[in-house]
C-alpha positions as CSV (number, residue, x, y, z in Angstrom):
1,M,103.0,100.1,63.6
2,I,102.5,99.7,67.6
3,L,103.7,96.2,68.8
4,V,101.6,95.1,71.8
5,T,103.0,91.8,73.8
6,G,100.8,89.7,76.3
7,G,97.7,91.2,74.1
8,T,95.4,88.0,74.9
9,G,95.9,89.0,78.2
10,F,93.3,90.8,80.6
11,L,95.1,94.3,80.7
12,G,96.5,93.6,77.3
13,S,93.5,92.9,75.5
14,Y,91.9,96.8,76.6
15,I,95.8,98.4,75.8
16,I,94.4,96.6,72.5
17,R,91.2,98.0,72.5
18,H,92.2,101.6,73.4
19,L,94.5,101.2,70.9
20,I,92.3,100.4,68.2
21,E,89.2,103.0,69.1
22,K,92.0,105.5,68.6
23,G,92.7,104.7,65.4
24,Y,96.3,103.9,65.7
25,P,97.7,100.4,63.6
26,V,98.0,97.7,66.1
27,R,100.0,94.3,65.8
28,A,100.2,91.8,69.0
29,I,101.5,88.7,69.6
30,R,99.6,85.2,70.5
31,R,100.4,82.3,71.6
32,S,97.7,80.9,70.0
33,R,95.0,81.1,67.6
34,K,92.3,81.0,70.8
35,L,91.5,84.9,71.7
36,P,89.3,85.7,75.1
37,F,85.7,85.0,75.0
38,D,85.3,89.0,76.1
39,F,87.5,90.0,73.4
40,P,85.2,91.8,70.5
41,D,85.4,91.0,66.9
42,P,86.1,94.4,65.9
43,V,88.9,94.6,67.6
44,W,90.0,91.3,66.8
45,S,89.6,91.5,62.8
46,A,92.2,94.8,63.3
47,V,94.4,94.1,64.7
48,E,97.8,92.3,62.9
49,W,98.0,88.7,65.2
50,V,101.4,87.3,64.2
51,E,101.9,84.4,66.3
52,G,105.4,84.3,68.7
53,D,106.4,84.1,71.9
54,V,108.3,86.8,74.7
55,L,110.5,83.5,75.3
56,D,111.4,82.9,71.8
57,P,113.6,85.7,71.0
58,I,113.7,85.6,66.9
59,S,109.7,85.4,66.9
60,L,110.3,88.7,68.9
61,H,112.7,90.1,66.1
62,D,110.1,89.3,63.4
63,A,107.3,90.6,65.6
64,M,109.3,93.9,65.7
65,D,109.7,94.6,62.2
66,G,108.4,97.9,61.0
67,A,107.2,98.8,64.6
68,K,108.0,102.1,65.9
69,E,106.7,101.4,69.7
70,V,106.6,98.5,71.9
71,I,104.4,98.0,75.1
72,H,105.8,95.5,77.0
73,A,102.2,93.8,78.8
74,A,103.0,90.0,78.6
75,A,103.5,88.5,82.2
76,V,102.4,85.4,83.8
77,V,100.4,86.4,87.5
78,S,100.2,84.0,89.8
79,F,100.8,83.0,93.4
80,D,100.5,79.4,93.2
81,K,103.7,77.6,93.8
82,K,103.7,75.7,90.7
83,H,103.4,78.5,88.1
84,R,106.1,79.8,89.8
85,S,108.6,78.4,87.5
86,S,107.0,79.7,84.3
87,M,106.4,82.9,86.2
88,Y,110.1,83.6,86.3
89,Q,111.1,82.7,83.1
90,V,108.1,84.3,81.1
91,N,108.4,87.6,83.2
92,V,112.0,88.2,83.8
93,D,113.4,86.3,80.4
94,G,110.9,87.9,78.6
95,T,111.4,91.2,79.0
96,A,115.1,90.8,79.0
97,N,114.6,89.2,75.0
98,V,112.2,91.5,74.4
99,V,114.6,94.3,75.4
100,N,117.2,93.2,73.7
101,A,115.0,92.9,70.3
102,A,113.8,96.4,71.3
103,L,117.5,97.8,70.9
104,D,118.2,95.2,68.5
105,T,115.2,96.4,66.2
106,G,115.2,100.2,66.8
107,I,112.6,100.8,68.9
108,Q,111.8,103.7,69.1
109,R,109.8,103.7,72.4
110,L,109.0,101.0,75.0
111,I,106.3,101.3,77.8
112,H,107.3,98.5,80.4
113,V,104.1,97.5,82.0
114,S,105.5,96.5,85.7
115,S,103.6,96.6,89.0
116,V,103.3,98.1,92.2
117,A,104.8,94.7,93.5
118,A,107.7,95.5,91.8
119,L,108.1,98.5,94.8
120,G,108.0,96.4,97.7
121,R,105.2,96.0,100.2
122,S,104.6,97.0,104.0
123,L,103.1,94.6,107.2
124,H,103.1,98.3,108.5
125,T,101.3,101.3,106.9
126,E,103.1,102.8,104.1
127,M,102.3,105.6,101.3
128,I,105.0,104.3,98.4
129,N,105.4,106.5,95.4
130,E,108.4,106.2,93.0
131,E,111.4,107.1,95.0
132,K,111.1,103.8,97.2
133,K,113.7,101.5,97.2
134,W,113.5,97.7,96.9
135,E,114.4,96.2,99.8
136,A,115.3,92.1,100.3
137,G,113.0,90.3,102.5
138,E,110.3,87.8,103.5
139,N,107.2,90.6,103.2
140,H,107.8,90.0,98.6
141,T,105.9,87.3,96.6
142,H,108.0,85.8,94.2
143,Y,105.5,87.7,91.9
144,A,107.0,90.8,92.8
145,M,110.7,89.5,92.9
146,S,110.2,88.1,89.8
147,K,108.5,92.0,88.1
148,H,111.5,93.9,89.9
149,E,113.9,91.4,88.2
150,A,112.1,92.2,85.1
151,E,112.4,96.1,86.1
152,M,116.0,95.7,86.2
153,H,116.5,94.7,82.2
154,A,113.7,97.6,81.3
155,W,116.2,100.1,83.1
156,R,119.2,98.6,81.8
157,G,117.4,98.9,78.2
158,F,117.2,102.6,79.1
159,A,120.9,102.8,80.5
160,E,121.7,101.2,76.8
161,G,120.1,103.8,74.4
162,L,116.3,103.0,74.8
163,D,113.7,105.3,75.1
164,G,110.8,104.8,76.9
165,V,109.0,104.5,80.7
166,I,107.8,101.9,83.5
167,V,104.6,102.0,84.5
168,N,103.4,100.6,88.1
169,P,100.0,99.7,88.4
170,S,98.1,98.3,91.1
171,T,95.6,95.9,91.7
172,I,93.6,96.2,88.5
173,L,89.9,95.9,88.6
174,G,88.0,95.2,85.8
175,F,85.8,92.7,83.6
176,G,87.5,89.6,82.3
177,N,88.3,86.1,82.7
178,W,87.3,85.6,86.7
179,N,89.5,82.5,87.1
180,Q,92.5,84.5,86.5
181,T,95.0,87.3,87.9
182,S,92.7,89.9,89.9
183,C,89.3,89.2,88.3
184,A,89.0,86.4,90.6
185,L,88.6,88.5,93.0
186,F,85.2,89.0,91.6
187,K,84.5,85.4,91.9
188,S,85.7,85.1,95.4
189,C,83.0,87.6,96.3
190,Y,80.2,86.2,94.2
191,N,80.8,82.7,95.3
192,E,80.6,84.3,98.7
193,F,83.9,83.6,100.1
194,S,83.5,84.3,104.0
195,W,87.0,86.1,104.9
196,Y,88.6,89.1,105.1
197,T,91.4,91.2,106.4
198,Q,91.9,94.4,107.3
199,G,94.9,94.7,104.9
200,V,95.6,97.8,103.0
201,N,96.2,97.4,99.1
202,G,95.6,99.9,96.0
203,F,93.2,99.5,93.2
204,T,93.1,101.2,89.6
205,G,90.7,100.2,87.0
206,V,91.5,98.7,84.1
207,E,89.9,100.7,81.3
208,D,91.8,103.8,83.4
209,V,95.8,102.1,83.0
210,A,95.1,101.4,79.4
211,R,94.4,105.3,78.7
212,A,97.6,106.0,81.0
213,I,99.9,103.8,79.2
214,L,98.6,105.5,75.9
215,L,99.1,109.0,77.0
216,L,102.5,108.2,78.2
217,L,103.0,106.3,75.3
218,R,102.4,109.6,73.1
219,S,104.6,111.7,75.7
220,G,108.4,111.1,74.0
221,D,109.5,114.0,76.2
222,I,108.8,111.7,79.7
223,Q,112.0,109.2,79.3
224,H,113.5,106.8,81.6
225,Q,111.2,107.2,84.6
226,R,108.7,104.9,86.4
227,F,104.5,105.8,87.3
228,I,102.3,104.4,89.6
229,I,99.2,103.4,88.7
230,N,96.6,103.9,91.4
231,T,93.3,105.2,91.9
232,D,93.1,104.3,95.6
233,N,94.1,102.6,98.7
234,W,91.4,100.5,100.2
235,N,91.5,98.1,103.1
236,F,90.3,94.5,101.6
237,R,86.9,94.3,103.6
238,H,85.7,97.4,102.3
239,L,86.7,96.1,98.1
240,F,85.0,93.1,99.1
241,N,81.5,94.4,100.8
242,L,80.7,96.5,97.7
243,I,82.1,93.6,95.2
244,A,79.2,91.3,97.5
245,D,76.5,94.2,97.5
246,Q,76.5,94.7,94.1
247,F,76.3,90.9,93.2
248,H,73.6,90.8,95.8
249,K,75.9,88.3,97.6
250,K,76.5,87.6,101.5
251,R,79.2,89.9,102.8
252,P,82.3,87.7,104.4
253,Q,81.5,87.9,107.7
254,R,85.1,86.1,109.3
255,E,88.0,88.1,110.0
256,A,91.0,86.4,109.0
257,S,93.9,87.5,111.7
258,P,97.5,86.2,110.2
259,A,97.3,83.1,112.3
260,L,94.1,82.1,110.7
261,G,94.7,83.0,107.4
262,M,97.9,80.7,107.5
263,M,95.3,77.6,108.4
264,A,93.3,78.9,105.9
265,W,95.4,78.6,103.1
266,Q,96.3,75.1,104.5
267,L,93.0,74.5,104.3
268,E,92.6,75.5,100.6
269,K,95.8,73.6,99.8
270,V,93.8,70.4,100.7
271,K,90.9,70.9,99.0
272,S,93.1,72.1,95.7
273,L,94.6,68.7,96.1
274,V,91.1,66.9,96.3
275,T,89.1,68.7,93.7
276,G,92.0,69.9,91.4
277,T,89.9,73.2,91.2
278,P,92.6,75.9,92.0
279,P,92.7,77.3,95.5
280,L,91.4,80.4,96.5
281,L,93.7,81.2,98.7
282,T,97.9,80.5,98.8
283,K,100.5,81.1,101.6
284,E,101.7,84.6,99.1
285,T,97.6,85.8,99.0
286,V,97.7,85.9,102.5
287,K,100.6,87.6,103.1
288,V,99.1,90.3,100.4
289,A,96.2,90.3,102.6
290,H,97.9,91.4,105.5
291,S,100.4,93.9,104.4
292,K,99.0,97.5,104.7
293,S,100.2,99.5,101.7
294,S,99.2,102.5,100.2
295,F,100.7,104.1,96.7
296,D,100.7,107.9,95.8
297,N,99.6,108.4,92.4
298,S,100.2,112.5,92.0
299,K,103.4,111.7,90.0
300,L,101.1,110.7,87.5
301,L,98.5,113.4,88.0
302,R,101.3,116.3,87.4
303,A,102.7,114.6,84.2
304,L,99.5,114.0,82.3
305,P,97.2,116.7,83.7
306,G,94.6,116.3,81.5
307,F,93.7,112.7,82.9
308,H,91.5,112.1,85.7
309,F,90.8,108.4,87.7
310,T,87.3,106.7,87.6
311,A,86.0,105.9,90.7
312,L,86.2,102.4,92.4
313,E,82.8,102.5,92.7
314,D,81.8,103.2,89.4
315,I,84.4,100.6,88.1
316,I,82.7,97.9,90.8
317,K,79.5,98.5,89.5
318,K,79.8,98.4,86.0
319,T,82.4,94.7,86.4
320,C,79.5,93.2,88.6
321,E,77.1,94.4,86.0
322,N,79.2,92.7,83.0
323,Y,79.8,89.5,85.0
324,L,76.3,89.1,85.6
325,Q,75.5,89.5,82.3
326,A,78.1,87.1,81.3
327,L,76.7,84.6,83.6
328,Q,73.3,85.2,82.0
329,L,74.8,84.6,78.7
330,G,76.5,81.1,79.6
331,V,79.7,82.4,79.0
332,L,81.2,82.0,82.5
333,K,82.1,79.2,84.6
């Protein structure tokens, strides 16, 4: 039995689908009976769902009863100040609870889903690998800091006898709720958001991340290491152009310098207060958009010789087709 936390989230739902397709028994934690609109019924019915929360240690102990392995994918991804407190609680305290429960219940293996954000970013061009040391500074978002602190609990668990690995995906692309997480990049392009930057970031496909996690789960000889999961490093303008082209929308036309970016997020903040809708930009997303960080995927490819990444162009094409179909069916807003 494999327990998945965050199973109703973007990445978690793909992890569950991949496990079910491979014939593994899966138990997943959810806080309510509502499932994402894109969750296929055959997968939903094959999962043993348990009510629980990573902030509730008792429910975690109950959920791990009889499980052998845990994939901890529960997390809050936000760059909005109003979500900051809950993000730290779920990402940091929730991970501490998962690690403690895994140690208490004798879980045999833990895959902790972190992020490349936990490795740190740079305002200058830099190739980052798994050996990068966290350096405190103003370049980090609060999401990055929360994921770094969460990793510390995973490493503590490994030091106390828990077996497992940490995975650090880059920005994950794929079909999901485009009002949340990195899926919102597609909605912004569909709505012809006009700004772009020359910042560089790593991107990868959600299905590839799920496949890599399962392969690492089964690689019991690989212990107490971290692995970057990243397909390629692109600048944001190139990414936005390809997404806009697939949607047959206008490409972004206005380059946002750091100064203009700061003005833009302040305007978005005012717009959000007036309309009640989430801002398209925040101070922290502008910070990420101007960083120039590239991520080295060679360690993962060496550890998993049979694994290969799907080209980002193919991921974008498939994802945009799925969003257009969902819009036609009226399941997206």
